[in-house]
Each structure stands twice: as structure tokens, then as C-alpha cells.
C-alpha positions as CSV (number, residue, x, y, z in Angstrom):
1,M,83.7,101.9,81.4
2,K,81.0,100.5,78.6
3,I,81.0,96.8,78.8
4,I,79.0,93.9,76.7
5,I,78.4,90.6,77.5
6,I,78.0,88.1,75.3
7,G,75.3,85.5,76.7
8,A,72.3,85.7,79.2
9,G,73.6,81.8,80.5
10,I,73.9,81.8,84.3
11,G,77.8,83.2,84.2
12,G,76.6,86.0,81.9
13,L,73.9,87.2,84.4
14,A,76.1,86.7,87.0
15,A,78.6,89.2,85.2
16,A,76.2,91.9,84.4
17,I,74.7,92.1,88.1
18,S,78.5,91.8,89.6
19,L,80.1,94.5,87.6
20,H,76.7,96.9,88.4
21,E,77.4,96.7,92.2
22,A,80.5,97.3,91.6
23,G,80.5,100.2,90.1
24,L,80.5,99.7,86.8
25,R,76.9,100.8,85.4
26,D,76.9,100.5,81.8
27,V,76.8,97.4,80.8
28,T,74.7,95.6,78.0
29,V,73.9,91.7,77.7
30,Y,73.4,90.1,74.1
31,E,72.2,87.0,74.0
32,R,71.6,84.5,71.1
33,S,68.6,83.2,71.5
34,A,65.0,85.0,70.3
35,A,63.8,84.3,74.3
36,I,65.1,83.2,77.8
37,R,63.2,80.1,78.3
38,G,64.7,79.1,81.2
39,L,64.8,75.3,80.2
40,G,67.1,72.6,82.1
41,V,67.2,70.3,85.0
42,G,68.8,70.3,88.3
43,I,71.5,72.2,89.7
44,N,73.8,72.7,92.9
45,L,75.1,76.2,93.8
46,L,77.9,75.6,96.4
47,P,78.9,77.3,99.4
48,H,81.5,79.6,97.4
49,A,78.9,80.7,94.8
50,L,76.5,81.0,97.5
51,R,78.6,83.7,99.1
52,E,79.0,85.5,96.1
53,L,75.3,85.9,95.5
54,T,75.0,86.7,99.4
55,E,77.4,89.7,98.7
56,L,75.3,90.9,95.9
57,G,72.3,90.5,97.7
58,V,70.1,88.5,95.6
59,A,70.7,85.1,97.4
60,D,67.2,85.1,99.5
61,A,65.1,85.7,96.1
62,I,67.4,82.4,94.6
63,A,66.8,80.7,98.0
64,E,63.2,80.3,97.7
65,L,63.3,78.2,94.3
66,G,65.2,75.2,95.9
67,V,66.1,73.5,99.0
68,E,69.6,73.3,101.2
69,P,70.9,69.3,101.2
70,R,72.0,68.4,104.4
71,T,74.4,65.5,102.7
72,L,76.3,64.0,100.0
73,A,76.4,60.5,99.8
74,Y,78.4,58.5,97.4
75,Y,77.1,54.4,96.8
76,N,78.7,51.9,95.0
77,R,76.0,50.3,92.2
78,F,74.5,47.6,94.8
79,G,73.6,50.8,97.2
80,Q,76.6,50.0,99.6
81,P,77.6,53.1,101.1
82,I,81.5,54.0,100.7
83,W,81.6,58.1,102.1
84,S,79.1,60.7,103.3
85,E,80.0,63.8,104.4
86,P,77.8,67.0,105.4
87,R,77.1,69.8,102.8
88,G,76.5,73.6,103.2
89,R,76.1,75.5,107.1
90,D,75.9,71.8,108.3
91,A,79.5,71.1,107.3
92,G,80.8,74.7,108.9
93,Y,80.0,77.1,106.3
94,R,79.0,80.5,106.7
95,W,76.9,80.1,103.6
96,P,74.6,77.0,102.8
97,Q,74.4,74.6,99.5
98,L,71.5,75.1,97.1
99,S,70.0,72.4,94.7
100,V,67.6,74.6,92.7
101,H,66.0,73.9,88.9
102,R,68.7,75.4,86.3
103,G,65.6,77.6,84.1
104,R,64.6,78.6,87.6
105,L,67.6,80.0,88.2
106,Q,68.1,81.6,85.4
107,L,64.9,83.1,84.9
108,A,66.1,84.9,88.6
109,L,69.2,85.9,87.5
110,R,67.4,87.4,84.7
111,D,64.5,89.3,86.3
112,L,67.4,90.5,88.7
113,A,69.5,91.9,85.7
114,E,67.1,93.7,84.2
115,A,65.6,95.3,87.2
116,R,69.3,96.7,88.0
117,L,70.9,97.6,84.5
118,A,70.0,100.5,82.5
119,E,70.0,98.8,79.3
120,P,67.2,95.7,78.7
121,I,68.7,92.5,77.5
122,R,69.2,92.5,73.8
123,L,67.8,89.2,72.3
124,G,68.1,87.5,68.8
125,H,71.8,88.6,68.5
126,R,74.1,86.2,67.4
127,L,77.8,87.2,68.0
128,T,79.6,86.4,64.4
129,G,83.0,88.7,64.8
130,V,85.1,90.9,66.9
131,T,87.6,93.6,66.1
132,T,90.2,96.0,67.9
133,N,89.8,99.4,67.6
134,V,93.0,101.9,67.4
135,D,91.6,103.5,70.0
136,G,91.9,100.0,72.3
137,T,88.2,99.7,72.4
138,E,86.5,96.4,71.0
139,T,83.5,96.5,68.2
140,A,81.2,93.2,68.1
141,R,79.1,92.2,65.0
142,F,76.0,90.2,65.2
143,A,73.5,88.9,63.3
144,T,70.1,89.5,63.6
145,D,66.6,89.3,62.3
146,A,66.7,93.3,61.0
147,G,70.2,92.5,59.8
148,P,73.6,93.0,60.8
149,I,74.5,95.1,63.7
150,E,77.6,96.5,65.5
151,A,78.0,97.8,68.7
152,T,81.5,99.4,70.4
153,A,82.6,98.8,73.9
154,D,86.1,99.0,76.0
155,V,85.1,95.3,77.2
156,I,83.5,92.5,75.4
157,I,82.9,89.0,78.0
158,G,82.6,86.1,75.9
159,A,80.0,84.0,78.6
160,D,78.4,82.6,75.8
161,G,78.9,78.6,76.9
162,I,80.3,75.3,75.7
163,H,79.7,76.4,72.1
164,S,81.0,79.8,72.8
165,A,81.1,81.9,69.6
166,M,83.9,84.5,71.1
167,R,85.9,81.0,71.9
168,A,85.8,80.0,68.7
169,L,86.6,83.2,67.3
170,R,90.0,83.3,69.2
171,Y,90.7,79.5,69.1
172,P,89.1,78.7,65.4
173,A,91.0,75.3,64.6
174,E,89.5,73.7,68.3
175,G,86.5,71.9,66.9
176,A,84.2,70.7,69.0
177,P,83.9,69.6,72.8
178,P,85.6,66.5,73.2
179,W,83.8,63.1,74.3
180,S,84.3,61.6,77.0
181,G,82.7,58.2,76.3
182,L,79.9,58.6,78.7
183,T,76.2,59.6,77.9
184,L,74.1,61.8,80.2
185,W,70.5,61.4,80.6
186,R,69.5,64.2,82.5
187,G,65.2,64.5,84.3
188,V,63.2,65.4,86.9
189,T,61.2,63.0,88.4
190,R,58.6,62.8,90.9
191,I,58.8,59.9,93.5
192,P,58.4,59.1,97.4
193,T,61.3,60.7,99.8
194,F,64.2,58.2,100.3
195,L,66.8,59.0,102.7
196,D,66.3,62.1,105.1
197,R,65.0,64.2,102.2
198,R,67.8,66.6,102.5
199,T,71.0,64.4,100.8
200,M,71.9,64.0,97.4
201,I,73.3,60.4,96.4
202,M,75.6,59.0,94.1
203,A,75.8,55.8,93.2
204,G,77.6,53.7,90.7
205,D,81.3,54.0,89.2
206,G,83.3,55.7,86.3
207,E,81.0,52.8,83.9
208,Q,77.6,53.6,84.9
209,K,76.5,55.9,87.7
210,F,72.8,57.6,89.0
211,V,72.9,60.9,90.7
212,A,69.9,62.5,92.7
213,Y,69.1,65.5,94.9
214,P,65.7,67.3,95.8
215,L,64.6,70.1,94.3
216,A,61.9,71.0,96.5
217,P,60.0,69.4,99.9
218,A,58.2,66.4,100.1
219,D,54.4,67.1,99.6
220,A,51.3,65.7,102.0
221,D,51.9,62.4,100.2
222,G,55.4,62.1,101.0
223,R,57.0,62.4,97.4
224,M,58.9,64.8,96.1
225,P,60.7,66.4,92.7
226,V,64.1,65.3,92.8
227,N,66.5,66.2,90.2
228,F,68.3,63.0,88.5
229,I,71.3,62.1,85.9
230,A,71.8,58.4,84.6
231,E,75.3,58.2,83.3
232,R,76.6,55.2,81.3
233,R,79.9,54.2,79.0
234,V,78.3,53.7,75.4
235,G,79.3,53.2,71.7
236,G,79.3,56.1,69.5
237,T,80.5,58.7,68.5
238,G,79.1,61.8,71.1
239,E,77.6,64.0,68.3
240,A,74.0,63.2,69.8
241,D,71.7,66.3,69.9
242,W,71.8,68.2,72.8
243,N,68.8,68.6,74.7
244,R,67.4,65.5,72.7
245,A,64.1,64.2,74.4
246,V,64.5,60.0,74.7
247,D,62.2,57.6,75.9
248,P,62.3,56.8,79.5
249,G,61.9,53.2,79.0
250,P,65.2,51.9,78.0
251,I,67.1,54.2,80.2
252,A,65.3,52.6,83.0
253,E,66.3,49.3,81.8
254,M,69.9,49.5,81.9
255,F,69.4,50.2,85.5
256,D,66.7,47.5,86.0
257,E,69.1,46.2,89.0
258,W,69.4,49.2,90.8
259,R,66.9,48.8,93.4
260,F,67.9,49.4,96.9
261,D,66.0,49.4,99.9
262,W,66.3,53.3,99.7
263,L,65.7,53.9,96.7
264,D,64.1,52.6,93.2
265,V,66.5,53.9,90.8
266,P,64.6,52.4,87.6
267,A,61.5,53.2,89.0
268,A,62.4,56.9,89.4
269,I,63.9,57.0,85.9
270,A,60.7,55.5,84.3
271,A,58.8,57.8,86.5
272,A,60.1,61.4,84.8
273,D,57.8,63.1,82.5
274,E,60.8,64.1,80.0
275,I,64.2,62.9,80.0
276,L,67.2,64.8,77.7
277,E,70.5,63.2,76.3
278,Y,73.7,65.0,76.5
279,P,76.9,63.6,75.5
280,M,79.2,63.8,78.6
281,V,81.8,67.0,77.0
282,D,83.9,69.2,78.1
283,R,86.9,71.6,76.8
284,D,90.7,71.5,76.7
285,A,92.4,73.7,79.1
286,L,92.9,77.1,77.3
287,P,96.6,78.9,77.5
288,Q,94.9,82.4,77.4
289,W,91.5,83.3,77.8
290,T,91.9,87.4,77.4
291,F,92.6,89.0,74.0
292,G,92.8,92.8,74.1
293,R,90.3,93.7,75.7
294,T,88.0,90.5,75.3
295,T,87.8,87.8,77.4
296,L,86.2,84.5,78.6
297,L,84.3,83.5,81.7
298,G,82.3,80.8,82.7
299,D,82.0,77.3,79.9
300,A,83.2,79.7,77.5
301,A,86.8,79.8,79.4
302,H,86.7,76.9,81.0
303,A,83.5,74.3,80.2
304,M,84.3,70.8,82.9
305,Y,82.4,67.3,83.4
306,P,79.8,67.6,86.0
307,N,81.9,65.5,88.4
308,G,81.8,67.8,91.7
309,S,78.9,70.0,90.4
310,N,80.7,72.7,90.2
311,G,80.2,74.4,86.5
312,G,77.8,77.2,87.5
313,S,78.8,77.7,90.5
314,Q,82.9,78.6,89.0
315,A,81.4,81.0,86.5
316,I,79.4,82.6,89.4
317,I,83.0,83.0,90.9
318,D,84.0,84.5,87.7
319,A,82.2,86.9,87.0
320,R,82.3,88.3,90.9
321,T,86.4,88.0,90.4
322,L,85.9,89.9,87.1
323,A,83.7,92.5,88.8
324,F,86.2,93.1,91.7
325,H,89.4,93.5,89.4
326,L,87.6,95.7,86.7
327,A,86.5,97.9,89.5
328,T,89.8,98.4,91.3
329,S,92.8,97.9,89.4
330,E,94.1,101.0,87.6
331,S,93.3,100.0,84.3
332,I,91.3,98.2,82.1
333,D,94.4,95.8,80.6
334,A,95.8,96.0,84.3
335,G,92.2,94.1,85.6
336,L,91.6,92.0,82.9
337,A,95.2,90.7,83.3
338,A,94.3,90.0,87.1
339,Y,91.2,88.7,86.4
340,E,92.9,85.9,84.2
341,Q,95.8,85.4,86.4
342,A,93.5,84.9,89.6
343,R,91.3,82.2,87.7
344,R,92.5,80.5,84.8
345,P,95.4,78.6,86.9
346,A,92.9,77.6,89.1
347,M,90.5,76.7,86.1
348,T,92.9,74.7,84.5
349,A,93.6,72.3,87.9
350,L,90.3,71.7,88.5
351,L,89.4,71.1,84.9
352,A,92.0,68.3,85.0
353,G,90.6,66.9,88.6
354,T,87.2,66.5,86.9
355,R,88.5,64.5,84.7
356,A,89.9,62.5,86.8
357,T,86.7,62.1,88.2
358,G,86.9,64.7,91.3
359,P,85.4,63.7,94.5
360,E,83.9,61.0,93.1
361,R,87.1,58.6,92.6
362,V,85.9,56.5,95.8
363,M,83.4,55.1,94.0
364,Q,85.5,54.4,91.2
365,L,87.8,52.7,93.7
366,A,85.5,51.2,95.1
367,R,84.6,49.8,92.3
368,E,88.1,48.4,91.5
369,R,88.6,46.9,94.7
370,A,85.0,45.2,95.5
371,P,83.4,45.1,92.4
372,Q,80.9,42.6,93.9
373,G,80.7,44.8,96.8
374,F,81.7,44.3,100.3
375,A,81.4,44.0,103.8
376,D,83.7,46.9,105.4
377,I,84.3,49.7,103.3
378,D,87.1,50.2,105.7
379,E,89.1,47.7,104.6
380,V,88.4,48.5,100.7
381,I,89.3,52.3,101.1
382,P,90.6,53.4,104.0
383,Y,88.9,56.3,105.9
384,A,92.0,59.1,105.8
385,E,92.2,58.0,101.9
386,R,88.7,59.4,101.6
387,V,89.0,62.3,103.7
388,Q,91.7,63.2,101.7
389,I,89.9,62.5,98.3
390,A,87.2,64.7,99.4
391,A,89.7,67.4,100.9
392,D,91.8,67.7,98.0
393,Y,88.9,68.5,95.6
394,K,87.5,71.5,97.9
395,T,91.6,72.6,98.3
396,A,91.0,72.7,94.0
397,A,87.5,74.2,93.7
398,G,88.3,76.6,96.9
399,F,85.8,75.5,99.0
400,L,87.7,74.3,101.9
401,P,85.2,75.5,104.5
402,E,88.2,77.1,106.6
403,V,89.7,79.0,103.5
404,L,86.6,80.0,102.2
405,N,84.8,81.3,105.6
406,E,87.7,83.5,105.8
407,R,89.0,84.4,102.6
408,P,88.3,88.5,101.5
409,S,85.2,89.3,100.2
410,L,84.8,90.3,95.9
411,T,82.9,92.9,96.9
412,P,85.1,96.5,96.0
413,P,85.9,98.8,98.6
414,S,83.7,101.7,96.9
415,A,80.6,99.4,96.4
416,V,80.9,99.1,100.5
417,A,80.9,102.4,100.9
418,R,78.2,103.1,99.1
């Protein structure tokens, strides 16, 4: 089975490695960019993604790039605690959670893919069209600096992100990703340690929010690199340039009053070497991912808001699920259908959950019920309600500890036998 993957992001590279380890070795990755530069800021890989990376044999290499958060904690905009819960192995999972720089993760996956695949990643190839042939194969057309080229395969996987060319070919009238009205400013800063040095924090509500988590252990001076997201509802159209660098000063001023006993938010923002601006956008759920022998994966299929830190993790699970079904189904068409049935309904539900703020709903409820703060969070949001919100999101995202720990492996039996 010859397979083409469009896109060398986290999802595409995870798919290449997954297919190879499932015994499907004729895989070629085509990437639009002329180089894979490992750009971006932080990303959280949740235990359900770390399980897949562990079973692929690549988790150890990736774990060296980041840190394992022990706790996720939510606060209001006054720094008052709303809810906290253990994460990763401290929460009873068999696998950790990992906070890592997205660019370093992408480069590590690139190196792992190139070490395993027979074909190098084809850079500088922009997808312009796909044609289904009489024999059921698919032919992809690419624009390159050397001129147009074609490549034919039994399966073509569109893993080319929120601005997917493959998705646009199937849904040409869809248009730009819809904007939430929120703008994100993301960066990495080096600041004094906070809390226990292993906690991911979210503070604020649906109008303004600050997220921060360590990316590496503290140095001898007691400072550590921290990924942050500053978020605020602003006017405009959401048509800001992606990855546009902006001056940290005005962003820090927006959070000037957010000086907590345990974290100085404006100082953390002001200390960043660079801040990148993003409109907070997602994609509407699709009624169909697979057309002929082409399908979508990751953000190309189900780009969602970062509420819940699930985008990269779900792309990895897509990759493993697709590889499993292509390797174990009686035909290519049956494998693609099984993949879509396993993933599309679940991602449709999860996308709706993230639009409803996902597990961050506790922060919004605290804002609605106690806008000036509180003396006792249990009088604002009862403990049982907070527990239920957290459990509901884990259920939707597929990582309740007792379910994930006992779920059958996505490693095909033939791959285990090897």
C-alpha cells in the first residue's frame, strides 16, 4: 500500500511513524514549507497521546525535551483558587503528561520519521489538486520551485493544518476559520519559579485569561522557562496575521492588575523575548472526512480552540487510529471508513465542548457567580459540580484514567508479533 501524507506538522509526522510501525512502509511525506524550522511555543501532550508515543517507541526521546506537570490549577482574575487536580502519573495514569516546546517536538518527530521512513520528506511541495483514478488510486498535484509534479498513491492523508489545502479541495466554499472574538498572545518567558515548579495554571475567565506552565526545570538562579498564553476579547475582525510578532509592553499593560502573591503576570509577559499574536479560531465540524481514498487528520479535520490543551494530542491519536485500521481492515476502503467512524463523531463532540470552554468552564462560572471574588469557592461552585465538569471533559476527550488505562492498544497484532 503506497501512502502519501500532506503536511509535516505534528499530526503528519506522527502518522508517518505510526504507519511505518504498523507495517505500512511505503510512506512519503510532502510539506509545503521549504524547511521545517521548528517554530511555535509550548504544547501539552496529555496521557492519551503519551500512551501512543510510548507504544511507538518514541516517548523517551520526546520526554527529554520537556517537563511533566504534576498539577493543573484554575484561578479567577484575582488569583483566588477555583479548582486543581493532579495530572499525568500523579492522577493515576500509566503514562505522563508532558509540557514541551512545539518546535522542539516537531523537529524530534521529523528526525524520528526520517530515521524510519525509506523516503525523505519532500519539502517545498504545495498541494494544488487531487484526482481519483479509475483503479481507485489517488493522484496528488503539487507546485514546486522546479514546476508542477504529480504523485500517485493508494491513500492520501491531508494533515496540513487549520488552513488545509486538502480540506479546501473537498469543501471549497468553507472560507476562513471562524473567529471567536478572542485574541491570543503567546510567548516563552524566563521568570522566577512559581507554586511547586510543576504546575500548569489558568487564571481569568471567558473575557480575559492567562495560562502558564514550565517548559524546563529551574536553573541555579531559581528561574525557569515558562510558556504563556495571554488572551483577551478585543474588537476587530480576527484577520490578524498569523505568527505576527508584537511588542510585549501593551500586552503586559492589559494585565497590569494581575499581580498575585505567587505570580506577577505583567512582569512575566514583559520579560518575553518575543510575543506572537494569533486570532483564536477553530473550524466547524465536518459531515465527512473521507472522499475516495483521501482523508483528513489533525487540525485539517477538527481544528479546535486550545481550551483543554487537546489539539496536538488528538492529532497523534488520529494518526495511531488511522494506521491501526489501515493495517487491520480487510480493504483500504474499510480501513478508512473504520477510522472515520472511530474519530469523527468523537471529535465533533469534543469540538463542541471546547467552544463551550471545556474544563475551563469552572473559571467562567466563578466569574458569573462571584465577579468580585469570593471567600469560599464551595459556596460559589460546589465541589461536586467542579468534579463533574472535569470528568465530563476527560470523558469527551477520551482520557479518563480508568478508561485510558484499560483501553485496548492501537498497535496492530502483526506489529506486536514482529
